[in-house]
N, C-alpha and C positions, 0 to 999 in steps of 0.2 A: 326624226330625223332628230339633229344636235345638228348644231350651230355652235363651232367656236370661236372666238380671236385669237389669232395669231398677232402674235407684238415681236416691238425689236427689230422688223426682219427686216436683214441688208437693199438697199434702196435697189441694184441690179439684179435683186430676187428675182425669179420669174416662177408660173405658176408649176411648172412643170416639175423645177429643180424640189421646189414647196411639198408636190405633192408624191416625189421619190425621197423625201425625205423622212414625210409617214410612214412611206414601207419597207423603210430598213426598220422602221419600229414592230414590222407584221401591224398596220393600220391600214384596212381602208377606205382611200375616203374618198366620196361620191365626188363633190366638187371644192375647186379653189378659186378666189374670189379674190383677186390683189386690188387695193383700195390706190384710185391716181389720182390726183391733182384733177380736178375738172378743165381747168384753163392752160396751161403746162401740159398733163398729161403723163408728171412723173412718180413713179411713187410717191406712196405719202408714209411705209413705212411700217402696216400690219395690214394683214387681210382676216381673210373667215374660208374654214374647215369646215362643210360638212357631212355629215359622218351617219351614215342608217342606222347605225347598230346602238341603243343609249348607254351597255354597256362599254362599251367599241371606245365609245368618245369618254367615258372615262377613264379610262385606262389610259388614253391616249396622252389628258391632261394631267395625270400622276407619272407616266411613262415622258414626258416631253418639254414640261415646264420647267423650264430652268438650261435647256438645254443647250449647248450651240449647234449655230449653225453657220454657216461659211463667218465661224468666230467673232460671233453675236449670240447670247445667254437669251432666249422666246420666249415671251410671254401668255405658253395654254390654256385660257379658263373658258370658260364659256360662254358666251357670246351675251348680252345682254339686249333684251330686246329696245328693235325702234322708239324714241318719243316720236306721237303721232303728230302728224305738225309738218315734217320735213323734217332739217337742214337749221342752220342760225340766221342768221335774218334779227330784224327789229320787231316785228310783227302791226299788230295795228293797221289802221286805217292808210298808212303811209304817207301823212300826214307827219309834219313836226311837233313835236310837244313837248312846247313850254313854258318853266315854272312861273307860275306869277311870283313877283314879289312885296312881300309886305306890306302895305303902308305904314310907316312908323306917327 
C-alpha cells in the first residue's frame, strides 16, 4: 500500500471529485483523505490518496504530477512518513523557558 501526497488542491474540492480524477487516468484508488483545519473545518489545500498496487502508485505520480485539476496544477508524489510526536507545538514541559542574560 502506497500513500501519495496530493497538493495545491482547490479549497472546494471533494473526496469524490479527486477520486474521479484519478479514475479518469485509469488509476484505482483505495482511499482519499482531504486535510481540514481542525478549528474552521476548511480544506487546507492538500490531501492523501492510498493505492494498494505499488506499480500503479508510481504510474499515478508519473501521469498526474503537474496535471491540471479544476484549473490548478497538482503536486502528486509519495507521501513522507509522519514525524513521531504529532504536529507542531513547542514541546518540552509546558513551562516557558527564558534565557538568562550574561552578567558583564
